[in-house]
Every structure is written in structure tokens, then in C-alpha cells.
N, C-alpha and C positions, 0 to 999 in steps of 0.2 A: 363425620370427624369434626369436632368443634374445639377450638382452642379456648383455654381458660386463663385469661390474663391476670386474674387476681387470686391470691392465696385464700382470701376469705370466702365464706359461703354467703350468698345473697338470699335472704328470706323476706318475702313480701306478704303482707296481709291485705286482702282486697275485700271491700265491702260488697261491691256489685259483682255477681257471678254470672252475668248473662253472656258475656262475650270474652272468651279467654284470649282470642287473638289480639283483641284491643288491649287486654290486660298486659299481654307480653310486650306489645309495642310501647305501652305506657311505662312499664317498668324498665324497659331497655335492658332486658336480661342478657347477660354475657355468655351464658352456657346453658345446656339443657336443664330444664326444671320440671318437676311434676306438680301439677295443679290438683289439690285435693280439697274436699269440702268439709267445713265444720259449721253446721247450721247454714246460715245465709252468707257465711264468709268463705272465701276460697283462699287456701293457704298455699303459697308457692314455696316448694322445698327443693333445694339443690339436689340433683340426682347422685352426686358423689357421696352423699351421706356423711360428710365431715361434721358431725354434730359437735356442739360445744365451741365451734370456732366462728359462729356468725356474729356479726358486729353491727350491722345497720339493717333497717328494714324500710321499705318504701310502701306507703299506703296510698292506694288509689280509691278515690271516692267518686260516686256518681251523683251529680247534682244537676237535676233538670236536663238530662241528656248530655251534659258536659262532664268530662273527666278531668280531674286535676290530681297531680301527684306531689307529694312532699316527703321529705326524709325525716325520720325521727330516730333517736337512739334506741336500740334494743336494750332492755335491762340486762346488765352483765350477769352472766352466770356466776353464782357464788362458788368460790374455790377455797378449799382449805389448803393452807400452805403445804402441809405434808403431802396432800393428795397430788398437787400439781408437780411437786418435786419428785415424788415416787414415779409418776408417769414419765417425766423427763429422764430419770435414771434408767428406766427400761429402754428408752429409745437411744440414749447415749451409749449404752452397752453395745449397740450395733453401728455406731458412727464409724467413719473411716479412720484408719490410723496414718493416713498420708499427711504430709505438710499441707497447709492451706489456710483459709480465712473462715472464721465463723461469725455468725450474727445472732445476737439474742433479740427476740421479737416479743412485743407485748400482745395483748388480746386482740388488738386491731391489726396485727401484722406489721406494725411500724417497727423500725430498727431502733433498738435501745442502745446497743453496743456492738462495735466491730473489733475483732481481735484476730491475731495471727497465731499459728502454733506449728511446731515441728511435728507433733502428733496430735491431731484434732481430737481423737477420743480421750486421750489422757487429759488434755487441757479442759475439755468440757466436763469431764468427771470432777475436776477440781472445784467446779462451781456448785456441785450438787451433793457434796459429801455430807454425811449425817452430822458431822461435827462442825458444820459451816458457821454456826453461831459463835463458836469459840475461835475459829481459825481465820475467819474473813473480817475485813474491815467494814465500816458502816456503809460505804458506797456499794460494795459488792452485795451486801445483805439487801440493801434497797433495790438494787438491780434485780436480784433473784426473786424478790417479792412481786415484782411486776412482770418478770419473764414468764411467758407461757409456751413459747416455741423457740426453735433455733433452726438455722439454715447453714449449710457448709458449702464451700467451694474448694475443691482440692486443686493443688498446684504441683508442679514438678519439683520445685526447690523452695527452700526457705526464703531465698531472695525474691522469688516471684510472689510469695505470700506477703512479704513486707511491702512490696511495691503496690500490690493489689489492695492491701489493707489501707495504705495511705490514700489511694485513689477513691476507695469506698467511703472513707471517713470524710474526705473533702466533698464528696457528692451527697452523702446522706446527712452529715452533721448530727450524728447520734447524741442523745442527751448525756449518756454516761462516758463518752470519750472526751474527757476534759482537756487533755493535752493534744490539741489538734496538730497533725503533721502536715507539712507542705513540701514543695519541691526543694527547699533548702536542706533537706535531709540528704539529698543526692549531689553528686558531682558529675560533670561531663568533661570529656576531652574535646577541646575545640581546635580544629585544624583549619587555618585561614587559607583555604584553597583558592580564594578569589584574588590573592596577592601573587605577585611574580615569584617571590621567595616566601612561601607559607611558613608561618610560625605555628608552634604547638603549645597550648597552655591548658590549665585546668580552670573551669568556670563553674559557677553555681546555677546559672540560668542560661537557657538557649536564647539567642537573638537571631532575628531574621536578617542577617547581613551578608549572606552568600557563603559564610563559612560552613564547614561540615562538622557536625557534633556526633560524638559517640557516648553512649551511656543509656540510662543513668547507672552510676556505681555507688555503692553504699559506703565504701571505705576510701576516704580521701588519701589516707596514709598509704594504702596498698597501691593506689593509682600513682602517687608521686614516686614511690620506690620503683615501680615498673617502668614509668617513663624515664626515670634516671638511668635505668639499665638500657632502655631502648636508645638513648642518646649515645651510649658507647658503641652501639652497632650502627645506628642511623644518625649521624651528627646534625641534628636540626637546630634551628635557632629558637630562642625563647624570648628575645628582646622585643620591645614595643615599637622599635623604629620602623618607619616606612622605607623600604628599599626597592628601587626600580632600576632597570637598565636605562642609561642616559638617553634622553630623547623621548621617553614615554610620557613624561610629565615634567613641569618645571620644578626645580628643587629650591627649597628654602636655604639649604646649606650643602656645600660640597666639601670634599677633602682632596688633598694631593694624592695622586696614584701611588699605590704600594708596589714594591718590587714584585709581589705575588699577583698583582692584578692582571687579569686577562681581558676584561671588558670594562668599559666606562660605566660607573655606577652613580646614581643620585640617591642621597640619604636625607630624609626629613625626620623631624621629631627625634633628633639624636639624644640618647639618654646615657651614653657612655663613650669612652675613647674606643676607637676601632683600629685594628681588631682587638677584641676583648680577651680576657683570660680563658674563656671557653674555647677559643680557637687554639690557644697555646697548649691546652691540655687535651686537644683532639676530641672535643665534644661539640664543635660547631665548625662547619666548613667555611665560615666567614664570607657569606655572600655580600656583606657590607663593604668589602674592599675589592669585589669583582673577581674572586678566585674561581667561581663556577658560573656557568650559564644557568638560566632558569630551568632548562630541560635537564641538565646534569644534576642540579640541586634536587629536583623532584625525584629523579630516578635513584639518587644516592641516599637521600634523607627523608623523603616524604612518602613515597609509594609503599615502602616497607612498613612504616608506621601505620598507614591507613589499612593496609592488608592485615596487619596484626590486629588492629582494633576491630576489624570486620570479623575476626575469628580465624583468619588464615595465617596462623603463626608457625606453620611447619618450617618455613625458611628461617625464621628467627631461632627456632629450636636447633636447626642444623648449624647455624652460625655459632650459637652458644656452645654447642657440643664440640665444634671445631676449636673454639677458643679455649674451652676447658681442657681439651686434650693437649693443646699446645702448652698451656700453663702447667699442666701436670707433668708433661715431658721435660719442661724446664725446671721442674721441682718447685714451682711456685704454688704450693698446695693451698695456701690461705686464699690467694686470689681465685683459684679454681673453685674453692668451696663457695665463694661469693656468687659465682656464676650459677652454681648448683642451687643455691638458696633462692636466687631470683626466679628460677623456673617455677618454684613453688608459689612465689608471690604472683607470677603471671597467671597461673591457673586459678588462684583465688580471685584475681581481678576479672578473669574471663568467665566466671561462673555464668552460665547462660540463663537468661530469663526471657519470658515471652510476653509478660503482661504490660510491658512498657518499652517503647523504643523512641527513636528520634525521627521516624518517618513522617509524623504529622498526619497520617492517613486516617480517614473516617471509614469504618467498616462495621458490619454486623457479621458475627460468626455463629452459625446455627448448627448445633449438634443434636442428633436424634438417637434415642435408645428405645428399643421395643422388645417386649417379651412378657410372658405370663399373662397375655391378654391386655397388657397396658402399653402405652406409648408416652414418652416424655421428651419434651423439647427444651433445650437450653440455648439462650441467646446471649452471647458476650458482646457488649457494645464497646467498640473501640473508637475513641474520639481523640483527635490530635495525637495519634500513635499510642494512646494509653487505654487499657481496658478499664473503664470507669464503672461498669455495672454488669451484673449477671441477672438475667430474668429467666424464671423457670415456668413452664407451661405443661401441666398434665393434659394430654389429649384424650378426649372421651370418644368411645366407639371403637370399632375394630378396623384396623388398617391392614390392607393386603400385604403391604411391604413397607420398608423404611422410606423408600422414594415416594410411595403413595402418601404416607403421613407427612413427609416434608412438603410435598406439593400443596396439600390441604392447608398446612400451617402457613406457608408463604402468602397465599391469597387471603386468608382470614386475618392474619396479624397485620400485614401491610395495608389492608383496606381500613384498618382502625387506627392507624398512627400517622402522624405527619412527619415523624423523624425517620426518614428513609435515607441512608447513606449512599454514596456512589458505588460502593462495593459490598456485595453480600456473598460471603464464603459458605459453601455447602459441601457436604461429603458424598453426595450421590449425583450421578448423571440422571437428569430428568428427561422423560420422553418429550415433554413440551417445554424444553429449556428456552428455546428462542421465543416462544409465545409468552412465557412468564417474564422474560427479560424485557420484552416489548411492553407488557402490561405494567411492570414496575416503573419503567421509564415514563410512561404516560401518567401514572399516579404521582410520581415525584415531580414531573415537569422538567426533568433533566436526565441525562444518561445514567443508567444503572447497569453495572456489570454483575451478572450472576455467575460467580466464579467457582468452578469445580476445583477446589484446592487440593493438589496432589503433592506439592513440594513448597519449600520455603516457609517463612514464618507463619503464614495463614494456615498451612496444613498442620503445623504444630499447635496453633491455637484451636483449630478444629478438633484435633485429637483431645485436647484438654476439655473442650465443650462436650464432646461425646462421653468422656470419662465422667464428667459431672452430671450429665443426663442419666447415666447408668446409676450413679450414686444417689441422685435424687429419687429415682425409681425405687431403689432399695430402701431409701428413707421412708417413702410412702408405704412400702410393704411392712416396714417396722411399725409404722403408725397403725396399720391394719392389725398387726399381730397383738399390739398392746391393748387393743380394744377387745375385752374378754367376750363380748357378745358376738363378734365376728368369728372367732375361733370356735366358740361353743356351737354356733349355728353350722359351721363347716363340718364339725365332728358329728353332729346329729344327722346332717345330710348324708355323710359317708355311711353311717350305720344303716340308714334307710335304703339308700341306693345300692349298696353292696350286700345287703342282707346280713350284716354282722350281728353278733350276739349283744354287743354293747359298743358305744362310741370308742373309736381307737385312741387310747391315750398315748401310745408310743407307735409312731409310724416310721419305718426305715425306707429310704430311697437309695437305689443302687445304680451305678453307671460304670462303664468301662471306657478307658481312654488309651490311645496309643498313637504313635507317629509312624505310619507305614510299617507297623509290626515291631517297631523299636520302643523300648521302655513301656511295655504294656502294664497298666495299673488299673485298679478298681477303687471305688469309694463307697462309703456308707454315710449318708446324711440322715439326721434324726430330727423328727418333729415330736416334741413332748407337749401334750395338752394343746396341740395345734400350733405351737411356737417353735421356731428353729432353736435347737440346742447344740450350738457349735462345739461345746466342750465334749459332746458325746460322738462327734464325727470320727470316723476311722478310715484310714487308707490302706490299701493292700498292693504289694508289689507281686506280680504274677511270677510264680516259680516253675510251673510245669510246662511252659512253652519256650521253644527255642527262639533265638533272636531272628527277627524278620518274619516269624510265623504270625498269621492273622487268623484268629478264630474267636470271635466275640462270645459265642456260646460257651466254648470251653473255658475261656477266661471268667465268664460269669459264674459258671459252675464251681470253679475253684474258689472264687471270692465268697460265694454263698456257703460252700462246703466248709471253708475255714471259719466263717462267721458263725454258722449254725452248730459247728462242733462244740462251741463254748456252751451251748444249751444242752447238747447231748453229753457233754463232758462231766456232768454231775455224776460222779462215780457211784454215789450212793443210790441215786435214782436208777442208773443203768443196772446196777447189781440187783436192785429190787425187782426190776422187770425179769432178769434172768432167774431169780429165785422163784418167781411165779411159774416158771417153766421147769422147775425142778433142778436147776443148775446153780451151784454155789461157787462164787469167786471169793477166795480168801488167801491170806498169807500162809506160806508154807511152815510146817513144824518139823522138828527133828524126827518125829514118828513117821513122817512121809518119805523117809530116805529110800526104803526098799521099793515102795510103790512108784516113786519118781523114776528110779533107775529102771524098773520094769517097763514103765511107760515110754521112756526115752530110748532105751537100748536098740529097739528095732529100727530106729530112725537116725542111726549114727551118721548116715550119709547126708542128712538134711539139716541136722542141728548139732551144736557143740554139746557133747555129753560129758566133757571132762570136769573133774572137781565139783561134783554135785553136792552143794550145800543147801539143804531145804530152806534155811533161814533167808537165803537170797531170793527165793522163788515166790511167785504168786501162782497158785494152782487152781484148777477148775475141776469141780467134782460133780458127778452125776451118779446117783444111786451108790454113793460112797466109793466110787471108782474115779481115779484121775483121768480126765479127758482133755486137759489142756494145761500148758505151763508157760512160764516166761521168767526171766530174772535180769536184775541189774547187778553187776559185780565190778569190783575194782581190779583193774589190770595195771600194775605199777601205780601211776598217778591219775589214770584215766578211768572214767566210768563207762562200762559197755553194756548195752542192751543186747540180750541174746537168748538162745534156747526158747524162742517163741514158737510154740507148736500147738496145734489144735487137731483133735480127732477129725478124720475126714468127714464123718457124718454130721459134724457141726460147722463145717466151713461155709463161707459165703454169708454169714450172719453177723459179721463184725465182732465175733467173740474175741478174736486175737487183739483187736484194738481196745476192747474192754480190759484185757489183761495188761496191755501196755500202759493205759491210763492209770490203772491201779498202781502199777510200779512207779510211774512218774510222779504220782501224788506224794510219794515219800521223799522226792528230791527237791530240796528247798533252794539250793544254790548250785552253781557250776554247770557243766555241760555233760550230756550223755551222748555217746557215739554208737554207731552200729555199722556193719558192713552187710550189704544185701545185693540181690540181683537188681539190675536197672529197671526191669519190668515191674518191680514192686515200689518204685519211687512214689507214685501217686498215693499208694496205700499208706505209706509212712508220712507223706506230706500232710495228709488229712489229720494227722495227730499232732503236727507241729514240728516235725523234723524237716531239715532242708539239706540238700546236697552240698558237700564241701569238697574242695580239692586237697586241703591239708588237714591232717589229723595227727594225734599222738602216734609215735612210732609203733607201739604194740598193735594199734588198730590198723595201721597201714600194712604191717607185716601180715596180719591175719587176712586182710583184703587181697594181698598178693597170693597167699596160699590158696584162698578160695578161687581166685581167678585161674590159677593153674589147674585146680580140680575141675572147675566147670568148663574150662577151655573156651567154647564158642559163646558163652554167655557173659555179658559185661557185668562186672561187679563194681559197685560204687560205695562210697562212704557218706553217711548222713549224720547230722548233729542236731540235738535238741538242747535249747538253752533255757534254763530256769527263769532267768530275768526277763526273757521275751515271752514267757508263757504263764505269767502271773494272772490271777483273777482280774479281769478287766470289768470295771463297773458298768461300762456300756455294753460290751459283748456278752456279759453274763445276764443282762436284762432281756426278758422275753418280749418281742414285738407283738403288737396286735394286728399289724398290717405291713406287708412288704410291697413296695412300689418299684417296679423294674423299668428302667429306661429302655424303651423299645416296643416291639409289636408282639404278635402272637408267638413267634419263634422264641424270643427271649423269655416269654412267660412259660412256655413249655419246658425250657431248660431249667428254670427256677423250680417248677413243680417236680421235676425229676429229683433234684437235690433234696427237696422237702420230703419226698417219698422215701428216699434212701435213708434220710436221717430219722424217719418215723416221727415227723413233727407235723402237727395239724395247725398251720399258721396261714391265715388268708393272704393271698397274693394277687396282685393285679399288675398290668403293664400300661404304660402311658407313652404312646407314640408321639414323636416330636412334630412331624409334619402337620398332621391334622388335629393334634392334641386329643386323639381318641383313647378311651380307656377300655381295655379288654380284661375280661374275667375268665376264669377256668370254665370249660364246658360250653362256651358260646363263641360262635364265629363273628357275631355282630358286636360292635362297641356299645357300652352303656351310654344311654342318653342322659346328659346332665342338663338341668334347666339353664336358660340364658343367664349370664352373670352369676353363675353358681359359686358360692363361697367355697364349697367343697372342692370343686375343680381347680379353683385358684390355689388352694392349699396344696393340692397334688402337684400342680405345675411348679409352684415355688420350691417344693421339696425336691422334685426332679432336677430343676435348674441348679439348686444348691449342690446336689450330688455331682452334677456335670462340672460345676465350677471347682469343687474340691478335688475331683479326679484330675482335671487339667492342671491344677496347681501342683499336685503331687508329681505328675508326669514332667512338668516343666522344671521342677526342682531337681529331679533325677537327670534330666537332659543336661542341665547346667553342670551338675557334678561330673557327668560323663565327659563333657567338653573340657573341663579343667583337668580331669585325669588324663 
């Protein structure tokens, strides 16, 4: 496991090829490289294969047994403007939609511009529009002519994005950020806790004078309005005078005691008559005339303000609610409304942000993300309480676990840097925690705390680092995708390893997700030409399982059955297959009247034989004899499916479903209902019906009559909706390969569904734990080459299906909680 501290690829050309170890030492390579020969020259190529992003080369020459190294610029690869923008567009399409900060980078990986956005993807898209020459100003066009890459850091809020943007601009000084921002953009609330009677004021900069500062805040107006309201609840002073209890220090000026005075007071730097107007309007307790002791003043006026500014404003809300109620009771509605409005302002002021505070602490926060055979580290550098930098490191090689990757990263990164802060926050408990802490202390030359952050601000920053690590890993995968040679190689590998007829252009991945049997859902992720096609993803809510029931195999069968029925639903193809067997499915004609009645009359106890109108029917003929039927008819305002009956000799071959699909093909809008035995629920679900509790009254009445007739058999109502069963561009497309999340059991379940649907589609399963690939007819997994592009593609698709299933389940869980 080797950390890669640079985004660029190091390529070296060496003249002497006798001693590769010496060459490595000479070049001071920072990550694994492959040494290859071209004639008498050895070419050092970075193993990550990030072609087109190399910027410098080091040349090592052998001169009389001595080696010397020098750096020279690599000729920059020629790029057509249209080509590099097209590449960026593809990657931006997969950028996160969260708020955050983005950076445009040049060929050397240097930061050209730093910006913030409420939606990173939308903002980045605005830079690479095809009409940019007409819509952009000159500086943006110049920026995009130089931009070859971008980097994103997601944040929790827009406020965090603004503060992080400012910190990064100050740190990097990008060429195209003309309007530099500084701390004067923010305001702080200063509470002079070092004084006997602390004052509260708004300041633009923090000073190290013993006072306590809160912030930064972006809206000075919002802060002023909120503090004005706080004064009505906690009457603190805002004057500049120095006030002390007599005897604490000599006073430059004193005043005669006030009738309200309780203790002797010394006042210096007097700037107004005392007590002032604030005391008379009950917005200051007037410590300047000795009305309160220091302890009383802090309890009544300062502690509440500090607690509120720390974020504990429950007590303030309670007081405001009480005041509002009192004012409303007194019919002072206008004043009550002002209290209500200030609550809104308080919330605006208290928007939480993590990327800057007033702690002044130095720390590194390290987040690790692992998956799909890759590991990514993110380091957030916090200096003087501000996150000033984000560093990302792809980790090469296979890690056994996140803690294993973290331990390797810590030793390698901090052995190469002199900037080691006193606190390093991590998200994993490490087996050698004490040993690593001792080693870090020795390297730094001062105490280092390796903190397992579980609560507080550091835990929130750690969560942010881990989210960004995951996002960076996805961005690297997107880079992999847009390189056509990678996906082409992966598809060729799949064809050869799985013995397919041709490279799989459309691959579908399936996963099941539930929470203890609740909200069981399934998902279908799609890779088209080896690239994720998120617009073709589909989710499925499981209909055939009861709440709390856990059966992944059954859920998978339902998902695949519902998905594959769209392929079998080609009525024309289905009828063609039946025609080859001598069976004709067609619309009924008036000339079928007697034959229909003759066919249905013996089965009057099983189907509704009333009002037989052949034009409502679809009939099945064999040797010019009716052997099956079904109809959709209008009962009052409802459409009802009924009289579905197939000759006993033809049952079990899904001929009834073929009849129903033929009937439904003619329904373009609205809903179709039926009443049936509960034991046939799965049969109709496979066609697109779902069980409903409410239905039009004629349908419910028929269901009640059927329930009385069948007595011990449960009768249910089901509904098919035209709008939910339209031709789906994704589900109607035939896949070349199915990838099932799971092992041999899940694969067997999928093969059963394919067999029932009479579809010959290759299917494999990918087990999570060992990343093993199983194929039908073999108990042993398929062996993929090390660092196989094909296996990476399968893992990415499987993980996409897992992510999409979880998102659908979480969405349903939120709806359930609200309901």
C-alpha cells in the first residue's frame, strides 16, 4: 500500500539501464512505477496508467560511474479545445449535486480558479456549455482554454462552501480569482468574559485579549437583529466603559451612588451619563451603577447569550415562546409577531458550519473510502481553527480493511512531511493505536494525539472527509469510464472469460435491500458500452411479500420476473411462438357468439358467463376450436378484466397471461380491475396488476359475492394502471448479461426466472465478501486476472445497484415515518 501525494504522473527517461534500484533512488519516485526498456533507454511509467496527465520528467545519466539527475519539461500533449471540453463534459455529468467548492486545474495540476456552488454539477456544467463562446466573458473563455481537470470538495451547507472557498483562495491565490476574499467578509460576536461585567459586541477580526469569540457569520445584519432580540431577554451591556467592583483597581473617575446601587462600583473611560437609556428601556441591567453583582450579571445576562451562541438555544426559544403567548393573550399581536419573526432570524444566524470556527486548533482530519478494489484517502488540514486545504491520495494496492489502509497511510504520509499538527482525527480504532501515536510524537518532536473522533466538531469534519473520499473515488471511476480503451478492454475480457457470443453492450446489475424485512426493494443498474447509464436505472418495490418477511431469493425472483416480463410482453412475438404450435390468439368476432357460449357454459361456476359480447373478447383457437378466452368490459365507469379461462390441457404454459396481455394492449389510459382468489395474486402480479383495498363499487360488490360463493377462499381485488405500464425504454431493451449481487443461491434463483420466461440471457453472480464471480453450471468461481478491467466493471455495476437500492429504500422509509 503506497500513498500517492501528487495528482500528476511521474515519467522518467533513463539512459543507463544497468541498475534499476539506483534509478529508483535517483528519481525519488513517489509511488510504484514500471520500468520498461526502449533500446538502451529504460522508461519509467506510473502504474496507475493516467496517460495524458504527465507534466515533468527526470533524466538520469551515467557519467563515468556517477549518476546525476536533472528535471526538464515534458513536451505538452496537444489538445484540441473541443476534445478536452468534450472529455470534461462527460466527467461533469457524474459530478456530485451537493453544495461545495470546485477547483479548475491546468495541465500541471495547478489551481487556476476556486469557486463555490449550491449544486456543483450544475455550476460546472455552466463552464462547458457548447454555446460558451457566446455566453461567457473573456476571462472565463481564457480559463477554460487552460483548464484540463477539476476537483470538488462537497460540504454540508452553502455557508460551509463560502468559508472553505475563502480559505482556499487565500491559501492558493489562483490566477483567475481576481477578487480575493479575506476575513473581512465575516463578522464575529465578541463576549469580553475577562471583564467583571462582560460586554457583547460585533467585531470584524478576532483579537487574543482573553475575550470569547463566536462565528464567523456571513450576515452582519442578521447578527445585529438577533443580538438586539437577545438583549430583550438577556439585558447585557454594549458600552465601552470599564466597570469594576470598587477596590479591584484604582478608578480614574467615580460617581455618586445611585438609589438603585447595591455595591460600590468604579467606572473608567466613561462615554455616557449613567445609567443610560438602555437601562430605562430594560435592555441593560446597569452594572455601571452597582445594581447587580458580577455573579448575578453573568447569570442573568451573559450565560444565556454564550449558551445561545454555542448553539444551545432551547432556553431562548422557551422564553420567546412564553413572551409570545403572554403578548398574544394580552392581544398585542404586532409585538408577538416580532418575536415570531426573530426566531426565523436566529435560525438564519445559527446555520451550522464546520469548515471554520474560533477554536484556533491545528489538526489533520483523515477520511478513508474503500471499495471496488480501490482505496482513497482525504486529508482536511485545519489550521488556526480553519480548514485551509484538502489533499486527496489514491492508495495503490489491495487493503484488507479500512483500518489497514489508514495505518499504512499514516506512516507513509507523516514520514514525508514536516507539517504534523498536534491532533490527527481518524475514524477507525487501530490495533497499534498507542504505537502509532508514540511514533508520530517522535517524528514531530512534540506530543501528537491520534484521536478516534466519535463526537463533536471533529467527528463532523471526519464525516465530511469520508464523504469527499467516496466522491473522489467515484470521480476516479468516472475518469476510468470516459477513457474508451478501458471500457473496450473490459468488455473484451468479459466476452472471453464468460464465453459470450459478443462483448456485452448492455449489462444489468441487480440488488435487493430491506431493513429487517421492512420496505423491501430491488434495483436494476445498467452499464451501456461499459459506462454507467443512470437514466436507465430502475427500482422496484416488492409487492408479493408481507411486512417483516425476509426472503431475498423470493424478492429477487419478483424483481427479475417483473423486469423480464417486459421482454416477454412483446405480444406479437409471443403470439408468433403460439402460432408455431398451431394455436392462434386473436380478437373475437360476432361470428364467435355460439362457439364462445358453448365453450364457457360448462364452466359457469368458475367464470362470469353473463352478457357474452364477442367484440369484448380475445379468443384462443386450436384446429378452429375455441380453447381459451378473456375479456375487458365496462361496468358502469370501471373497466373489469374477467372470463379468463383456458382449456385444462393447455394450462401451466402461461397462455392465460398471453390472453391478458393481448387485452391490455388495447387499453391506452385508465385502470383495469379484477377480483380473484388470493392464491392467484402472484400470477396477476407478473402481468402488472397489484392488490388494492379500494375499488369502484361494482368491483367490490362482485368481490363480496365471490367471497360468499367460495366461502373458505380469500378473494382479493387487483388493479392494472395504463400509465404505470407504458413501454419503458430501459425495460424494453434486451440485456446481454445479467449480474446478480450474491452467490450461487441468488444465481440459481435468477436462472429459474429466466427459464420460466423462456429467455436465453447470460447471467452471473458477484459475491461481495471475496468478490467472486460465479457462472451457471460451475461450483467454482471464475478466475479473473489481477487488476482485471472486466472485474472492476462488474464490481462498479454491482455497487451502483446496491447504492440505488439503498436510496430507494431510504426514500420509502422517510415517507413511512412522515405518514
